[in-house]
N, C-alpha and C positions, 0 to 999 in steps of 0.2 A: 505493500498499500503506500502512496505516494506521500509525502510529507504535504501537496495541496489537500488531498483527501482526507486526511487525517485534521487536517485545519479546518476542514468543511464540515468535518464528522462531529469536530468540538462542536462548532458553533450551534448547529442543529441542537446537540444535545441541552445545550442552554437554552434554548429554545422549550425544547421537553421538559426540563426537570421541574419548571414551576408549573404546568401543566399536571403531571404527577402530584407534585405537593397539594395543589388542588385536589385532586383526586381521595388521593393518601387520609387527608384534613375530614372530608365528608364522609369518609366511609367511619373514619378513627371515633367521628364524635354522633355519629350514628342516634340516637333518638337525643341527646341533648344539645343537638343544635337547635338554638332560637327560633320563632316563625316571622320574628322580625329582627333586622339589623340595621344598621345605620349604610346608609349608600353614599351617601355624602358629606363631605365635614366643609366645615368653616372653622380652619386653624385647627386645631387640636378637638373640638366640640362639634358635635354633629348635628347638621342642620334638615338632613332628607334621611326620611325611614324608609325601608321597601320588603317586599315579601323573600324569605331568605332562600326560599327556593328558586321561585322566578329568576333571584339574581343569579346564585347559583348554575343553572344551567345559559342561562347570557354568557358569566365569564366562562364556563366551560365551550360552550361555543366559539367564542372568540380565542382562548387558547387552542383549540383545536383548528381555525382555522388558521393561524398564524404556524402551527407546528405542520399543518400540509404545505403551507408555502417553502416554512424551511427546507420540508423535505422536498419538494419540485427542485431547490435550486441546489443542492447538493447531487440531486439525480441527474439534473443535466449538467452541473459541474460548470454555471453560469460564472461569467466574468465580473458579475454586480452582487456578487455572495457580498463584498465588505459593505454594502448598499442597505439588501433584504436580510441579512442574517440580525445586522444590529437590530434593527426594527421589529422584526420577529420574538427575536430575545427581551427585550422592552416590552414588550407589550404584554406578552403572556406573565412575564414576574409581575408588573404593575398591574394586571385584573388580578391573579392569582391572589395576590397579595392585600389586595382592599379586600376581598371577600373574604379571608382567610382570617384579616386581624378585623375586621367588623364581626365575625363570630366570637373569636377570641374574648375579645372588648366587652360582649355585649353578656357572655358566661360571666364574665370578671366582675363585671359592675351589675349584672342581675337585673337589666332591663335596657334595651336599648337608646333610651335619652338618657342614661345616666353614663353610660360609656365613653370615656375620655382616652384619646388619641394619648396625649403626652409625648415622652421619648420615643413612643415607639414607631410617631411618622418617619422617624430617618427609613424603615423597613420599605415600603414602599419607593423613595426616594433613592433607594442604593440600587432601584432597576435603570436608574442613569449609568451606574458603575459597570452594574451589568451587562447594558449595552454598548457600552466604552470598551470593554472587556470583550467582548465578541469582535468588535471592529480590528482591534489590535489583532485578536488571534487569526483574522478571517483574510484568506488570500487576496491579495489587491493585483487589478490587471492595470498595468503601471505603462501599458499603451496603448494606445488609439490601433485598433484594427484596419489597417492598411487596407485598399482594394485595388489591385492592377500596378502597374508602371506609372513610376513620378511623371504625371501630366506635362508636355512643352508645347508651344507653338510650333506652327509648319507652314509658312519657313520661320527659322527665329528672326526677332528684332533684332534691326540693327541698332549701336549706338545714338544714331539720329533723330529714329523713328519714336513717337510716342505713340500710348496706348492705354487706354481704362478699360474699365468693367463694371458695369455696373447691376444688381439682382435683388430682390427684395423676398424677405421670407415670412409669409403671412402665418400667425398664430391662430385661429379661429376660437380657440379656448380665450386667449388671452383680450378677444377685438368682447366676445360675449361676459367677461370677467369687468371687464371697464363698463358696458352698457349695464349692468348689473351695481357694479360701485356706485355709478353715475347716480341712476335711479332712486337705489339706496338714499343717497346724500338729499336728492331733491326731495325724495318721502322726509326723510328727518326734519326738513325745514319746513315741510306742510304741516309737519304734525308738532313741530314745536322744541322736539330736541334738537335745539341747533348744534347740540356739543358737538353731534355725533358726526353732522356732514363734512368737519373738514378731515376728518378719517377717512369717510368716505371717498372722498376727493382726493386723499394720500393715494390709499389704496386703488382708485380709478384709473390715476397717472403712473401711477409703477407697475401695472396692470398694462397700461395702454403702451407705454414703450415697447412691449414683446409683440404688441397686434400687426404690425407692419415693421421689420428691421431692413434698411438697407447697408446688403455691403458691398464695397466699392474700393476696386484694386486699382492701385497708378503706380506711380515712383514714388510716391510717398510714402508705399506698404498697403495695410488692408485696416479700413475705418469701417467702422458699424454707425449707422446715426438713425433716427426716429424721431419724425416728424421735421424732417430735415436740418435737424441737430444733432452735428456728432458725438458722441460720447465715449467710442472707443478707439483707439488706433492701435496700431503694432507697423511701429516702425520696420522698413524694407532692412536697414541695417540690421535691427533683430532677428530677422527670418533665416534660418538654417534650408528650409525647402518646405514647400507646399504639396498636399496627399489629396486624395478623396476619400473618402472613407462611410458607409452606414453608420449614422446616429442615433442610437435607441436612449431616450430620455433616461430610463432606469439605470444604464451605465455609466450616465454622466453626472448623477443626482437629482433628476427629475426634470421639469421643464421651466425657462428664467435664465438666470447669470450662477451658473453654476461651477463650484470647488469640487470637486472629487480625486479620488488617488489617480486617475487617469493625466489632471489638468485643469486649465480654466475652460469652460465652455458657453457659449450662448445658445439656448435648446430653444426653440423657437414651435419646432414638431419636430416626429421622427424622419426619420428618411436622411439623402446623401446632406454631405456637408463639407467641409473645406478642413485640414484637420493642420494648423502649421507645427514644425517643430522649429523650435526655438534655438536662437545661440545658447539658451543658460541652458539647455536640455528637455525644457517644460516644453507640453504641448498647448496650445489653443486651437479650439474649434467653433465652427457655426454654422447651423444650417441654413441650406440655402439652396434654393434649382440652381442645374445647370452650374453643378459646385466645380466639373472637370475645367469647364471656360476657365471659372477664377483661377483655378490653382496653375494650371497653365501658361496664365499671364503670370503670373507671380512668379513661378520658376525660370521662364525668360526673362522676365526684370532680372531677378537675380543673377542669372548668365549675362548678362549685358552688362551688370555692375562689376562682377568677378572679373571679366577681360577690358574694363576700363582703369 
């Protein structure tokens, strides 16, 4: 068994163990389980009670789904394991520990209303450390999976020629979210909850940046813009090469401006994109249609600069 498989197995085990603890705790308490336990806490005091059995089955279902996801990640040996396994491990730890603590504290206090979290609040919070440990253990894909040979222009550029390329990556999810946040801001003002409007407007602007991202390539390098406002540039001097790759959001940490073990990426949608290998060894990726054209121009510009 390879080291990678062992590390994947440890990550999956970290997801399954809290699930087993939940089941063992339920069986161990048996008839002593109180009918009602706290389901929500305000600080260390309960402010929401609920049926214990219903809560248990919901917690069990959530933990089982997380365990299945972890199992699929291991079975398929996914390159984004460092993203998924910490999430599944954190989910099962948090959900199972919340149910177990609710029962334990209710049994100790004699009633759910009298239960007090106290120092035990550290137990659910340890889920963050649990997830961080799984992330540290999980194998990480440090490079993007590049497809095909390095694209270049044919015929190549001459030192006297000028060329540029522009394409737009459009994200329907970001556009929908922008409209939703804008409507929420207007609704907040109409309902008199004016203090929520600025928050929704900020979210609308943040999501609107990724509704349509312009990708421009010229002798200055690769530039990203939204609403014709430039907000990111990778200078040509800082680029080693450009390549085309299939970019999956999960492998880069999701949608938007992402940081991951692979590098930095602007992920508007899944699909083809340009991946830059920078001179400092890091990678920068952006999803964009006709990525091969942009990568070819970048490589040709790099060749002209190297020859001059």
